[in-house]
Structures are given as structure tokens and as C-alpha cells.
C-alpha positions as CSV (number, residue, x, y, z in Angstrom):
1,X,226.7,52.7,104.6
2,X,228.6,54.9,102.4
3,X,226.2,57.3,100.9
4,X,228.1,57.3,97.7
5,X,227.9,53.5,97.3
6,X,224.5,52.8,98.8
7,X,221.6,52.6,96.5
8,X,219.8,55.8,96.7
9,X,216.1,56.0,97.6
10,X,213.8,56.9,94.7
11,X,212.8,60.6,94.9
12,X,210.0,62.0,92.8
13,X,210.2,65.8,92.9
14,X,206.9,67.8,93.1
15,X,206.5,69.9,90.1
16,X,205.1,73.2,91.0
17,X,202.2,74.7,89.0
18,X,203.2,77.1,86.5
19,X,203.1,80.6,87.9
20,X,201.1,81.8,84.9
21,X,198.2,79.4,85.5
22,X,197.9,80.4,89.2
23,X,197.9,84.0,88.2
24,X,195.2,83.2,85.6
25,X,192.9,81.5,88.0
26,X,193.2,84.4,90.4
27,X,192.2,86.8,87.7
28,X,189.3,84.6,86.7
29,X,187.9,84.6,90.2
30,X,188.3,88.3,90.5
31,X,186.7,88.7,87.2
32,X,183.7,86.6,88.2
33,X,183.3,88.7,91.4
34,X,183.5,91.9,89.5
35,X,181.1,90.6,86.9
36,X,178.6,89.7,89.5
37,X,178.9,93.0,91.3
38,X,178.6,94.8,88.0
39,X,175.5,92.9,87.1
40,X,174.0,93.5,90.6
41,X,174.8,97.1,90.5
42,X,173.3,97.3,87.1
43,X,170.1,95.9,88.4
44,X,170.0,98.3,91.3
45,X,170.6,101.2,89.1
46,X,168.0,100.1,86.7
47,X,165.4,99.8,89.5
48,X,166.4,103.2,90.9
49,X,166.0,104.8,87.5
50,X,162.6,103.1,87.0
51,X,161.4,104.3,90.4
52,X,162.7,107.7,89.8
53,X,161.1,108.1,86.4
54,X,158.5,110.9,86.6
55,X,154.8,110.2,85.9
56,X,153.3,111.1,82.6
57,X,151.8,114.5,82.5
58,X,148.7,113.2,80.6
59,X,145.9,112.0,83.1
60,X,142.5,110.5,82.4
61,X,139.7,113.1,82.7
62,X,137.0,112.2,85.3
63,X,133.3,113.1,85.2
64,X,131.6,114.7,88.1
65,X,128.0,115.5,89.0
66,X,126.6,117.6,91.8
67,X,124.8,116.2,94.8
68,X,121.1,117.2,94.6
69,X,118.4,117.7,97.1
70,X,115.0,116.3,96.1
71,X,112.2,113.8,97.0
72,X,112.9,110.2,96.3
73,X,110.2,107.6,95.8
74,X,110.2,103.9,95.1
75,X,107.8,102.9,92.3
76,X,106.3,99.7,91.0
77,X,105.2,99.5,87.3
78,X,102.4,97.1,86.5
79,X,100.7,96.4,83.2
80,X,97.1,97.4,82.7
81,X,94.4,97.5,80.1
82,X,92.6,100.6,78.9
83,X,88.9,100.2,78.4
84,X,85.5,100.7,80.0
85,X,86.2,98.5,83.0
86,X,84.6,95.2,84.0
87,X,81.1,94.4,82.8
88,X,78.2,93.5,85.0
89,X,74.9,91.8,84.1
90,X,71.6,93.7,84.4
91,X,68.3,92.0,84.8
92,X,64.8,93.3,85.5
93,X,63.1,93.0,88.9
94,X,59.5,92.8,87.9
95,X,57.2,90.2,86.4
96,X,56.7,91.4,82.9
97,X,57.6,90.7,79.3
98,X,60.5,92.6,77.6
99,X,59.2,94.7,74.7
100,X,62.3,96.7,73.8
101,X,66.1,96.6,74.4
102,X,68.8,99.2,73.6
103,X,71.7,98.6,71.2
104,X,75.2,97.8,72.3
105,X,77.2,100.9,72.8
106,X,74.3,103.0,74.0
107,X,74.9,105.3,76.9
108,X,72.0,105.5,79.5
109,X,72.1,108.4,81.9
110,X,69.9,109.4,84.9
111,X,66.3,109.3,84.0
112,X,66.9,107.4,80.7
113,X,65.2,104.0,80.0
114,X,67.3,100.9,80.2
115,X,64.6,98.7,78.6
116,X,60.8,98.5,78.3
117,X,58.7,95.8,80.0
118,X,55.0,95.5,79.2
119,X,55.7,98.5,77.0
120,X,56.5,100.6,80.0
121,X,60.0,102.2,80.6
122,X,62.3,100.9,83.3
123,X,64.3,103.9,84.3
124,X,67.8,104.4,85.6
125,X,68.4,106.3,88.8
126,X,71.8,107.0,90.4
127,X,72.5,105.7,93.9
128,X,74.0,103.0,96.0
129,X,70.8,101.3,97.3
130,X,68.6,99.2,95.0
131,X,64.8,99.8,95.0
132,X,63.8,96.8,97.1
133,X,60.1,97.7,97.8
134,X,57.3,99.8,96.5
135,X,57.6,103.5,97.2
136,X,54.1,104.1,98.5
137,X,52.4,105.2,101.7
138,X,52.3,108.7,103.3
139,X,55.5,109.6,105.2
140,X,57.3,106.4,104.2
141,X,60.8,106.7,105.5
142,X,64.0,105.1,104.2
143,X,67.2,105.4,102.2
144,X,65.4,104.2,99.1
145,X,63.0,107.2,99.5
146,X,66.1,109.4,99.6
147,X,67.3,107.9,96.3
148,X,64.0,108.9,94.7
149,X,64.0,112.4,96.2
150,X,67.6,113.0,95.1
151,X,67.1,111.8,91.5
152,X,63.9,113.7,91.0
153,X,65.5,116.9,92.3
154,X,68.5,116.3,90.0
155,X,66.1,115.9,87.1
156,X,64.5,119.3,87.8
157,X,61.4,118.3,89.7
158,X,60.6,120.4,92.9
159,X,60.3,118.0,95.8
160,X,59.7,120.5,98.6
161,X,61.3,120.4,102.0
162,X,62.6,117.1,103.4
163,X,62.5,116.4,107.1
164,X,65.9,116.8,108.8
165,X,67.6,114.0,110.7
166,X,66.2,113.9,114.2
167,X,62.7,115.0,113.3
168,X,59.8,112.6,113.9
169,X,57.2,111.6,111.3
170,X,54.3,109.1,111.3
171,X,54.4,106.8,108.4
172,X,51.0,105.5,107.1
173,X,50.7,102.2,105.3
174,X,49.4,102.5,101.7
175,X,45.8,101.5,101.0
176,X,45.4,98.5,98.7
177,X,44.5,100.7,95.8
178,X,47.6,102.8,96.3
179,X,49.8,99.7,96.5
180,X,48.4,98.6,93.2
181,X,49.1,102.0,91.7
182,X,45.5,102.9,91.1
183,X,44.7,105.6,93.6
184,X,45.5,109.3,93.4
185,X,44.4,110.2,96.9
186,X,46.7,110.1,100.0
187,X,46.7,106.6,101.5
188,X,45.4,106.3,105.0
189,X,46.1,103.9,107.8
190,X,43.9,100.9,108.2
191,X,41.2,101.2,110.9
192,X,42.3,100.0,114.3
193,X,46.0,100.2,113.4
194,X,47.6,103.1,115.2
195,X,50.7,104.3,113.4
196,X,53.9,104.7,115.3
197,X,56.1,107.7,114.8
198,X,59.6,107.4,113.3
199,X,62.7,109.5,114.0
200,X,64.4,110.3,110.7
201,X,68.0,109.3,110.5
202,X,70.9,110.6,108.5
203,X,70.7,109.5,104.8
204,X,66.9,108.8,105.0
205,X,64.2,110.4,102.9
206,X,60.5,110.9,103.6
207,X,57.7,110.4,101.1
208,X,56.1,113.8,101.8
209,X,53.0,115.2,99.9
210,X,55.4,117.4,97.9
211,X,57.5,114.4,96.9
212,X,54.4,112.5,95.9
213,X,53.5,115.4,93.6
214,X,57.0,115.4,92.1
215,X,56.6,111.7,91.4
216,X,53.3,112.3,89.6
217,X,54.8,115.0,87.4
218,X,57.7,112.8,86.5
219,X,55.4,109.9,85.6
220,X,53.3,112.1,83.4
221,X,56.4,113.1,81.5
222,X,57.3,109.4,81.1
223,X,53.9,108.7,79.6
224,X,52.8,106.3,82.4
225,X,49.9,106.6,84.8
226,X,50.6,109.3,87.4
227,X,49.9,107.3,90.6
228,X,52.5,109.0,92.8
229,X,53.9,105.5,93.7
230,X,56.8,103.6,92.2
231,X,56.3,99.8,92.2
232,X,59.4,97.6,92.6
233,X,61.2,97.0,89.2
234,X,60.1,100.2,87.5
235,X,63.4,101.9,88.5
236,X,66.9,100.3,88.5
237,X,69.8,101.9,90.4
238,X,73.4,102.3,89.4
239,X,76.3,104.4,90.7
240,X,76.2,106.5,87.6
241,X,75.6,106.5,83.9
242,X,76.1,103.1,82.2
243,X,77.2,102.0,78.8
244,X,75.5,99.0,77.2
245,X,78.4,96.6,76.4
246,X,76.3,93.8,75.0
247,X,72.6,92.7,74.8
248,X,72.0,89.2,76.1
249,X,68.2,89.2,76.0
250,X,65.6,89.8,73.3
251,X,62.0,91.1,73.1
252,X,59.6,88.5,74.5
253,X,61.9,87.3,77.2
254,X,60.8,87.5,80.8
255,X,62.1,90.8,82.4
256,X,63.5,89.0,85.4
257,X,66.3,87.3,83.3
258,X,69.7,88.9,82.5
259,X,69.1,91.3,79.6
260,X,72.1,93.5,79.3
261,X,75.8,93.7,80.2
262,X,76.8,97.2,81.2
263,X,80.0,99.1,82.0
264,X,81.0,102.5,83.2
265,X,80.8,105.2,80.6
266,X,84.2,106.5,81.6
267,X,87.3,104.9,80.3
268,X,89.4,103.3,83.0
269,X,92.6,101.3,83.3
270,X,92.2,97.8,84.8
271,X,95.3,96.4,86.5
272,X,95.8,92.9,87.9
273,X,97.9,93.2,91.1
274,X,99.3,90.4,93.2
275,X,98.4,90.5,96.9
276,X,101.9,91.7,97.8
277,X,101.5,94.7,95.5
278,X,97.8,95.4,96.1
279,X,98.3,95.5,99.9
280,X,99.9,98.9,99.7
281,X,97.6,100.4,97.0
282,X,94.7,102.5,98.4
283,X,91.8,104.2,96.8
284,X,92.8,107.8,95.9
285,X,96.5,107.0,95.4
286,X,98.2,109.1,92.8
287,X,99.7,107.1,89.8
288,X,101.2,107.8,86.4
289,X,100.0,106.0,83.3
290,X,102.3,105.3,80.4
291,X,100.1,105.3,77.2
292,X,100.9,103.3,74.0
293,X,101.9,106.5,72.2
294,X,104.7,107.1,74.9
295,X,102.8,109.8,76.7
296,X,102.5,109.8,80.5
297,X,99.4,111.2,82.1
298,X,98.4,111.6,85.8
299,X,95.7,109.4,87.2
300,X,94.3,108.1,90.5
301,X,93.1,104.8,91.9
302,X,89.3,104.7,92.0
303,X,88.9,101.2,93.5
304,X,90.7,98.1,94.7
305,X,88.8,94.9,94.3
306,X,88.3,92.5,97.2
307,X,87.8,89.3,95.1
308,X,90.7,87.4,93.8
309,X,90.7,86.9,90.1
310,X,92.3,83.9,88.4
311,X,93.7,83.5,84.9
312,X,90.3,82.1,83.8
313,X,88.9,85.7,84.1
314,X,91.3,86.8,81.4
315,X,93.2,89.5,83.3
316,X,96.5,87.6,83.5
317,X,97.9,84.1,83.9
318,X,99.8,83.1,87.0
319,X,98.9,83.7,90.7
320,X,95.5,85.1,91.7
321,X,95.2,88.8,91.4
322,X,93.1,91.7,92.8
323,X,91.6,94.1,90.2
324,X,92.7,97.7,90.7
325,X,90.8,100.3,88.7
326,X,92.5,103.6,87.7
327,X,91.0,106.7,86.1
328,X,93.0,109.4,84.4
329,X,92.6,113.0,85.6
330,X,91.7,114.4,82.2
331,X,89.5,112.0,80.1
332,X,90.2,114.0,77.0
333,X,93.8,112.8,77.0
334,X,92.6,109.3,76.1
335,X,89.6,110.3,74.1
336,X,91.2,108.9,70.9
337,X,92.0,105.6,72.5
338,X,89.3,102.9,72.9
339,X,91.5,100.2,74.1
340,X,95.2,99.3,74.6
341,X,97.9,98.0,76.9
342,X,99.4,100.6,79.3
343,X,101.9,100.7,82.1
344,X,100.9,102.1,85.5
345,X,103.5,103.4,87.9
346,X,102.5,103.1,91.6
347,X,104.4,105.1,94.1
348,X,105.7,103.2,97.2
349,X,107.8,104.6,100.0
350,X,108.9,108.3,99.8
351,X,111.9,110.1,101.3
352,X,111.2,113.9,101.3
353,X,113.9,116.6,100.8
354,X,117.0,114.4,101.0
355,X,120.5,114.6,99.5
356,X,120.8,112.2,96.6
357,X,123.6,111.1,94.2
358,X,123.7,108.7,91.3
359,X,124.2,105.1,92.4
360,X,127.3,104.8,90.3
361,X,129.0,107.5,92.4
362,X,129.2,105.0,95.3
363,X,132.7,103.5,96.0
364,X,132.7,100.2,98.0
365,X,135.1,100.3,100.9
366,X,137.3,97.4,101.8
367,X,136.2,97.5,105.5
368,X,132.6,97.7,104.4
369,X,130.2,100.4,103.6
370,X,130.4,103.1,100.9
371,X,132.1,106.4,100.1
372,X,132.0,109.0,97.4
373,X,134.9,110.7,95.8
374,X,134.6,114.4,96.6
375,X,137.1,117.3,95.9
376,X,138.9,116.7,99.2
377,X,139.1,112.9,98.8
378,X,136.9,109.9,99.7
379,X,134.1,110.7,102.1
380,X,132.3,107.8,103.9
381,X,128.6,108.0,103.5
382,X,125.5,106.4,105.0
383,X,123.0,105.3,102.4
384,X,119.2,105.4,102.6
385,X,116.6,104.8,99.9
386,X,117.6,103.6,96.4
387,X,115.2,104.5,93.6
388,X,115.3,105.3,89.9
389,X,119.1,105.1,89.7
390,X,119.6,107.5,92.7
391,X,120.6,106.8,96.3
392,X,120.0,108.9,99.4
393,X,123.3,109.7,101.1
394,X,124.6,111.6,104.2
395,X,128.2,112.2,105.0
396,X,130.5,114.7,106.7
397,X,130.8,117.9,104.7
398,X,128.5,116.8,101.9
399,X,125.9,119.4,100.9
400,X,123.7,120.2,97.9
401,X,125.9,121.0,95.0
402,X,129.0,119.1,96.2
403,X,130.7,117.6,93.1
404,X,131.3,113.8,93.3
405,X,133.0,111.6,90.8
406,X,131.0,109.3,88.6
407,X,132.3,106.8,85.9
408,X,132.7,108.6,82.6
């Protein structure tokens, strides 16, 4: 076929992209890469500049305190009441009629009369053993005789020599007239009743002729018949002077009924302690009493009760309590206070001569335990007793006077 005369095949030429557009796209891509690199390098520079920025020259001041060496004690503070202590009833021990009673508030001391029965004084003696029998009969031996001897001596009556422990005496039973308090002569043993000797023991007294004479002189001064014998009920025994808190009887009552309520004459603090607290409190323990006027005075425990007291007794509500009685060292410090609520601090466990720091100086460690911030850095410590805001510590290089950081 003649190429000139044959029908030509349709040819669609490819139009190339304009050179300017291709060049623009290249520059756009390059521009994007440069922009990204520029931004990235800007971020890096910014971080480097932030990291390289020097710290401010102004630092927060810290407070420090020196480690001290001292005794450390745990304390328990319990509420108490100031007064004259618990009351106890007093009744006579003789068959008679009451003819006189003291007024409330009266103080009765050794040798004073508590009341009168059949118009005869019933006298107070000091001691721990009640008069449970007649003091009569030559060479009568016993602790009750010792009470009589000690009190008459204290009242100024000569009692002569008392037999020493280990000596032997021969008691003689009183005659009927002596037992009735009507005879002045020495009682003798009944016929046909040989008396047995008795070895005097520690704490016992003997009714010697000299003691009988002292009894007669005392009875004469009291204005009663000088028989030299003391029938049961004519003497009442207490541990010391008593204060009449209230009068429960009246003249004309039988003497064997409750007549008075008495207390100690010394002001004391009464504390109700739960069993867990009372278990560690002992007689003679040193305590500190906080008074209503904010004074603190030293005191000591004089007794710890054995009987549980409930809220019905008026000491406190709640669990049963034991009554702890506390006396201040100097009674004149509370002379102007008749009653009031006080706070009593009881000392518990004590650590002597130990290194201590304020509790807030402790720094808790991530791995456990504690440290303190000392001049050379953190120092791990072992803790002991905690008390009153202080903690016992030991650690390498820590000595008395070492400064440690505390929160300001």
C-alpha cells in the first residue's frame, strides 16, 4: 500500500508536562523536607537550650535542729478528781446508846473522840488491826496489844520496856472483875489452870504492869474509870487521822449501827484506770499532776485498788475501773483547792541516755525504713522508742549535736 494514498492510522501525541510545573513540584517537595528539618532542628535546639538553662540562684531555706541525748519516756495521761478520797462508813462495836456525834468536816486525830456512847468517849487510835477483844489480863500478848502500846507512847504516856521478839512470857487470864472493868489489882489465873508460856513474835505487844499503869493514866485523863483494861468498842482503829465527811446517825441510835462517813484528812487525787492501764501502775510510782490552774506538781501513787468499780460508783462511765489514789508531794501546793478535775501523767517505759531527734526529721525510704538529712546527705537510721514528739535513733556518724533537717 502506498503510504501516501493509504489512510493513515490515528496518532495522538503525548503532551509533555510543562517544564515549569515539574520544576515547581520539585521545589515544593524540597521545601517540605527543609521545613520539616527546620522545625525538627528548632525543637532540638529549644530542648537543648531548656536543658542548658542554669538553675535559679534563689533556694528555699531549710530548718535544722541538733540531735540531742536525753532520757525518753512514754506517758499515759488519765483524768482524775481532787478531793479527800473515797469515804468509808464507821460504826461502833459496843452495845450502847449514842449520846454525841461530831459535825461534818471535823478532823479527828489520834486520841480524839469519834463519838460518845453511854456518855463515854470512843477514842481513835492509829493502826492496821481492829480491837477485836478486851485488852485485859496480865502478860496478854498480841498485835492488838502492840497497837495500844504504840498509841499510848505516841500520846506521851510512859509504857516501860516491852519484851523483845523471842522472849517468853506467861499470860494470865483476867479475873471476872477485871474483865468487867471493875478491878484495879493484877488479874490472876484461875485455880487449877496452869498457864502456858508464850514466845513473843515480831509485831506483838505484851500487857506488862507498866503498860497497865499507862492505860490507867490515860483513862484518868479521859475522865473514865481507871481500870487498866480496855473493853471492845471503846477504841476504834484507823490508819491515820480521819475527816468526818457526813453524819449518818443521831443521838439515841444504837452505837452498833453506821454513824459516820469518814475520809482521809489529806487531799488526794482519785483516778479511774482501766485494767490495761492499771496493770503497769504500782504503789510508789512517780507521776505528774496537771492542776486546773495549769500548774504541774509532782506526786506519787499511794494505792492501787483491787476491786473493780463500775459507772454506778460515780467514777466514770464505760468499762470497769480500778481506783488509783495519788498524793502530791507538797500538800501546800493544793491547799487552796478543795475539789476539781485534774490530769495525771503516768510514766511507762523509759529509754535512758539515748540519741533523739524530732519525729518530723525522719525521711521514709523507698526500700523501707527511715533516714535523716544530715550535712553529708541522707543517713539511714534505726528507730527505737517514740514519745512526746521525739524518736530514739541510731545511725552511722550520728552523734549528739549533729544537725538534721526538719520541715520549716
